[in-house]
Structure formats: structure tokens, C-alpha cells
C-alpha positions as CSV (number, residue, x, y, z in Angstrom):
1,M,15.3,23.0,-2.4
2,S,18.1,20.8,-3.5
3,I,18.0,17.0,-2.7
4,Q,20.8,14.6,-2.7
5,I,20.5,11.1,-0.9
6,T,22.1,8.1,-1.3
7,G,20.7,4.9,-0.6
8,T,19.0,1.3,-1.8
9,L,16.1,1.6,-4.1
10,A,12.6,-0.2,-3.3
11,K,9.4,-0.2,-5.0
12,M,7.7,3.4,-5.3
13,R,5.2,3.8,-2.3
14,S,1.8,5.6,-3.4
15,S,-1.6,6.7,-2.2
16,L,-4.6,8.2,-3.6
17,F,-5.6,11.9,-3.0
18,E,-8.6,13.3,-4.5
19,G,-8.6,10.6,-7.0
20,T,-4.6,11.6,-8.0
21,V,-1.5,8.8,-7.2
22,Q,0.9,10.7,-4.7
23,Y,4.0,8.8,-5.2
24,R,7.0,8.3,-2.7
25,L,10.5,6.8,-3.6
26,P,12.3,5.1,-0.8
27,V,16.1,5.5,-0.9
28,G,17.6,3.7,1.9
29,D,15.9,4.6,5.0
30,E,14.5,8.0,3.5
31,E,11.5,8.7,1.1
32,I,11.6,11.3,-1.6
33,S,8.0,13.1,-2.2
34,L,8.0,12.6,-6.3
35,N,5.0,14.8,-7.5
36,P,6.7,17.9,-6.8
37,L,9.5,16.8,-8.7
38,I,7.6,16.5,-11.9
39,G,8.7,19.0,-14.3
40,K,12.0,19.3,-13.1
41,T,15.6,17.8,-13.4
42,L,16.1,14.4,-11.8
43,T,19.1,12.1,-11.5
44,L,19.7,8.6,-10.3
45,T,23.4,7.5,-10.5
46,H,24.2,3.7,-9.6
47,T,27.0,3.4,-7.3
48,G,27.6,-0.1,-8.8
49,N,26.4,-1.6,-5.6
50,I,23.5,-3.9,-5.1
51,F,22.3,-5.2,-1.6
52,C,19.6,-7.9,-1.0
53,C,16.4,-6.4,0.4
54,S,16.2,-9.7,2.9
55,C,19.5,-10.2,4.1
56,G,21.3,-7.2,3.0
57,K,24.4,-8.8,1.9
58,K,25.8,-7.4,-1.1
59,T,25.1,-9.5,-4.4
60,K,26.3,-9.2,-8.0
61,K,22.7,-9.4,-9.4
62,N,19.3,-8.8,-7.8
63,Y,16.7,-11.8,-8.4
64,S,12.7,-11.5,-7.5
65,Q,12.8,-7.8,-7.4
66,G,15.7,-7.3,-4.8
67,H,16.9,-10.4,-3.6
68,C,20.4,-12.5,-3.7
69,F,20.3,-15.9,-5.2
70,V,20.2,-17.6,-1.5
71,C,17.1,-15.6,-0.2
72,M,15.5,-16.0,-3.7
73,K,15.6,-19.6,-3.7
74,K,14.6,-20.1,0.2
75,L,11.8,-17.4,0.6
76,A,8.3,-18.2,0.0
77,S,7.8,-14.5,-1.5
78,C,10.0,-15.8,-4.4
79,D,8.5,-19.0,-5.1
80,M,6.7,-19.9,-8.2
81,C,3.4,-20.0,-6.7
82,I,3.4,-16.1,-6.0
83,M,2.9,-15.8,-9.6
84,K,1.1,-18.9,-10.1
85,P,-1.1,-19.1,-7.4
86,E,-3.1,-22.0,-8.9
87,T,0.2,-23.9,-8.3
88,C,0.0,-23.6,-4.3
89,H,1.6,-26.6,-2.9
90,F,1.1,-25.9,1.0
91,A,-1.2,-28.3,1.4
92,E,1.5,-31.1,0.2
93,G,3.7,-29.8,3.1
94,T,6.2,-28.1,0.9
95,C,5.6,-24.6,1.6
96,R,9.1,-22.6,2.1
97,E,8.0,-20.7,5.0
98,P,4.7,-22.2,6.4
99,Q,3.9,-19.0,8.9
100,W,4.5,-16.7,6.3
101,G,2.1,-18.5,4.1
102,E,-0.5,-18.6,6.6
103,E,-0.2,-14.9,7.1
104,N,0.2,-13.6,3.6
105,C,-1.9,-16.5,1.3
106,F,-4.6,-17.6,3.8
107,V,-6.2,-14.6,3.7
108,D,-8.8,-12.9,1.8
109,H,-8.0,-12.0,-1.9
110,Y,-9.9,-10.1,-4.3
111,V,-10.6,-11.2,-8.2
112,Y,-10.6,-8.1,-10.2
113,L,-10.8,-6.3,-13.7
114,S,-8.8,-3.2,-14.6
115,N,-8.0,-0.9,-17.3
116,T,-4.4,-1.0,-18.1
117,S,-5.1,0.5,-21.5
118,S,-6.8,-2.5,-22.0
119,M,-8.8,-4.8,-20.0
120,K,-7.4,-7.3,-17.8
121,V,-8.3,-9.5,-15.1
122,G,-5.7,-10.2,-11.7
123,I,-6.2,-11.0,-8.3
124,T,-4.5,-9.4,-4.9
125,R,-4.5,-9.6,-1.3
126,H,-7.6,-7.6,0.5
127,T,-4.8,-5.2,2.1
128,Q,-3.4,-4.3,-1.6
129,I,-6.4,-2.2,-3.2
130,P,-5.8,0.1,-4.6
131,T,-2.1,-0.3,-4.4
132,R,-2.0,-3.2,-6.9
133,W,-4.1,-1.3,-9.1
134,I,-1.7,1.8,-9.3
135,D,1.4,-0.5,-9.3
136,Q,0.0,-1.7,-12.9
137,G,-0.7,1.5,-13.9
138,A,-4.4,1.0,-14.0
139,T,-6.8,3.9,-14.6
140,Q,-10.0,2.0,-13.5
141,G,-10.2,-1.1,-11.2
142,L,-13.1,-3.1,-10.1
143,P,-13.2,-6.1,-7.5
144,I,-15.5,-8.7,-9.1
145,A,-15.1,-11.4,-6.5
146,K,-13.8,-12.0,-2.9
147,V,-12.1,-15.5,-2.0
148,K,-10.5,-16.9,1.0
149,N,-7.2,-17.5,-0.3
150,R,-4.9,-17.2,-2.7
151,L,-4.8,-20.9,-4.2
152,I,-8.7,-20.2,-4.8
153,S,-7.9,-16.4,-6.5
154,G,-5.6,-18.1,-8.9
155,L,-8.1,-21.0,-10.0
156,V,-11.0,-18.0,-10.7
157,E,-8.5,-16.2,-12.2
158,I,-7.4,-19.0,-14.9
159,E,-10.7,-19.6,-15.5
160,L,-11.3,-15.9,-16.3
161,A,-8.2,-15.6,-18.2
162,K,-9.5,-17.9,-21.0
163,L,-11.7,-15.3,-21.6
164,I,-10.0,-11.8,-21.2
165,A,-6.4,-11.0,-21.1
166,D,-4.0,-11.4,-17.6
167,K,-1.3,-9.8,-18.8
168,T,-0.4,-5.9,-20.1
169,N,1.6,-4.3,-22.6
170,W,4.0,-2.1,-20.7
171,R,5.0,0.1,-23.9
172,T,1.2,0.7,-24.5
173,L,0.4,1.4,-21.0
174,L,3.3,4.1,-20.9
175,K,2.0,5.9,-24.3
176,G,-0.8,7.3,-22.7
177,N,-4.0,6.5,-21.0
178,G,-6.9,4.3,-22.4
179,D,-10.3,5.3,-22.7
180,P,-12.4,4.4,-20.0
181,L,-13.9,0.8,-20.3
182,P,-17.2,-0.8,-19.0
183,L,-15.7,-2.8,-16.4
184,K,-19.0,-3.6,-14.6
185,E,-21.2,-4.5,-17.7
186,A,-17.8,-6.8,-18.7
187,A,-18.2,-8.8,-15.3
188,L,-21.7,-9.3,-15.7
189,E,-20.9,-10.7,-19.0
190,L,-18.0,-12.9,-17.8
191,L,-19.1,-14.1,-14.7
192,P,-22.0,-16.3,-15.9
193,Q,-19.4,-17.8,-18.4
194,V,-17.3,-19.4,-15.6
195,E,-20.3,-19.8,-13.0
196,T,-19.7,-23.6,-13.5
197,A,-15.9,-23.5,-12.7
198,I,-16.6,-21.4,-9.7
199,A,-19.5,-24.0,-8.6
200,K,-16.7,-26.6,-8.7
201,I,-14.2,-24.7,-6.7
202,Q,-17.3,-24.0,-4.1
203,A,-17.8,-27.7,-4.1
204,E,-14.6,-28.5,-3.0
205,H,-13.3,-25.6,-0.9
206,G,-16.7,-24.8,0.5
207,D,-19.9,-22.6,-0.5
208,D,-17.9,-19.3,1.2
209,S,-14.8,-19.8,-0.6
210,V,-15.8,-17.6,-3.5
211,E,-18.4,-14.5,-3.3
212,L,-19.5,-12.7,-5.9
213,L,-19.4,-8.7,-5.5
214,D,-21.2,-5.8,-6.8
215,E,-18.6,-2.8,-6.4
216,H,-18.2,0.7,-7.6
217,I,-15.5,1.3,-10.3
218,L,-12.4,3.4,-9.0
219,D,-10.9,5.7,-11.1
220,I,-7.3,6.5,-11.0
221,A,-5.4,9.5,-12.2
222,F,-1.7,9.7,-12.5
223,P,0.7,12.5,-12.3
224,V,1.8,12.8,-16.1
225,N,2.6,16.1,-17.7
226,E,3.7,14.2,-20.8
227,F,3.6,10.8,-22.2
228,P,6.6,9.7,-24.4
229,T,5.8,9.0,-28.1
230,K,8.7,6.6,-28.1
231,I,9.7,4.2,-25.7
232,V,13.1,4.2,-24.7
233,S,14.4,2.4,-21.6
234,H,16.6,3.5,-19.0
235,N,18.7,0.4,-17.5
236,F,21.3,0.7,-14.8
237,D,23.2,-2.5,-15.9
238,K,24.2,-0.6,-19.2
239,N,24.3,2.7,-17.9
240,P,24.8,3.7,-14.4
241,E,23.3,7.4,-14.9
242,V,19.7,7.9,-15.2
243,T,18.9,11.7,-16.0
244,G,16.4,14.2,-17.3
245,V,13.3,16.0,-17.1
246,L,10.6,14.4,-15.0
247,N,7.6,13.9,-17.3
248,G,5.7,12.0,-14.7
249,I,4.8,8.6,-12.9
250,K,2.7,5.9,-14.2
251,G,2.8,2.6,-12.2
252,Q,5.9,1.7,-11.3
253,Y,7.6,3.7,-14.0
254,L,9.5,7.0,-14.0
255,L,8.8,9.2,-17.2
256,F,11.7,11.3,-18.2
257,D,12.1,13.2,-21.4
258,T,15.2,10.8,-22.0
259,G,13.4,7.8,-21.6
260,V,11.4,5.4,-18.9
261,I,12.7,3.5,-16.0
262,N,11.1,0.5,-14.0
263,I,12.1,1.2,-10.4
264,R,10.4,-2.0,-9.2
265,K,12.7,-3.8,-11.3
266,F,16.0,-2.2,-9.9
267,G,15.0,-3.0,-6.1
268,S,17.8,-3.1,-4.1
269,Y,20.3,-1.1,-6.6
270,E,22.4,1.5,-4.5
271,V,21.8,5.1,-5.9
272,T,22.4,8.7,-5.4
273,V,19.5,10.8,-6.3
274,T,20.0,14.5,-7.3
275,A,17.0,16.7,-7.7
């Protein structure tokens, strides 16, 4: 069966089936199941158009993974506090969209450890497990604390980030899967070291603001036939056509025999997908 669809890209959607990630690529109003295309030739051709994922207006450049400049400057979801939750300024009355903040930031969040070829700490909303780990290309994930809101998750994360990395080396990530890591043992070692900081957070935000967890590790397998030995990045801004045999998918990256492309980076780019 041949495929030819034109539309704007959005980050790949994913689900777990028997421990393996199943991917779907949104192209405009349609979705393409990607797992059946692994091992086959796939071509993505940028038409030259970019349309803001929020207002739909044509833009010369995308900001914050798919927005035009105007929306990037006005939407709360594009504010710096999304990247650095500890800088939340809602209490100061300066949130760009207070209702959006209440619905998305003032909900339960999790602080977690994950294995993205090395151990890292991160945070996510309660609704984004395991999606967040899949998007990062993590082969293991473990929630270690449940907190009342995004600000508190950031406060806990920055304490743990003094002891463990909070960034991923994406090139290492795409060259293969790291060995399984003892995440539970690591949590037992790390949490006592931030006990004083957590007690201070609880004193300020309430005893129920941070709840330490004892959860099971979730193992995640990605559909990859072959990892690249050398990382070459495709970029629609430099070459409008990305084509090759799709060797696999990990995180938000398509792994071709000709190079890799980060789909999330090119959100709102209009492309024609042919397979």
C-alpha cells in the first residue's frame, strides 16, 4: 500500500504495546502508523510553508516547536517557566494565561529518574507518564516523588540535579540503548541527600506538597532495526527532502540509513510524506 499525504507536522504520538513503543506521525488532520514502515523507504518533502500550530498563520520561522513569534511571546505554554518550573511567577500575578496555568501547572507532577543511555532526573505532569519518557528516548523510567504542582516539581528537581544529570546527550541516545540501570537503588541513595531541602519545601508549601514514592521501573523498547554508527542530522531548512530506509524510531527521532531527523524540532512545517 502506497502513502502520499501533505500536511503540517506535529510531534509523534506514541503508545506502549507489550512493552514496545507504537508510533503515529500526525500530518495535518491524518496520522500515519510508522512501525509498519520500518525497513521501507520513506520520504518527507518540505513544501516551504510553515503554519503556526496555535493561530494557523503562515510564518517564516517556527518558535517553541511550532509557534509563530507572536504566539510564542503571548502563550503561557511558551514561557520560560515551562523550561524552568522553579521560575514560576503565577503568584506574582504575571502569568500570561492564568486559566491555562491553573489547568496545567497546578496539577500533580512527578519527579522521576530515567535511563536515556545514562541516568537523569526529570519532571512531568501526572498525565504524561510514560509519554514523557518515550519522547526522551528513555529505556527505563521510575517515578520517585509526587508533588502538588509544577513549581514544586522544579524545586525538587534542581536539588537532585546537583547530584545527577538533568540533560540527555542526544547523539549517544541515538547510537544505541544503554545498559539497564539500578534506578531504585539510585533513588534510595539520592533522596536522603535532599531530605533537608524537601523538608524546607514542605514547610513552605505544606506537608502534602511532596510525597516520596516506591514504584516499579517501567521498561521501554523502541522499534529500531539498526542504530546509526555516525550521527548525521537532516534539516528541512538546509535540504527540503529527507529520504531513505527507515531503520527505526527512538524518542522523537526518525532513524534513516541516510541520517536522523528530530520531528519535534520541525513542528508546523508543511510536508508531503511518501511511502
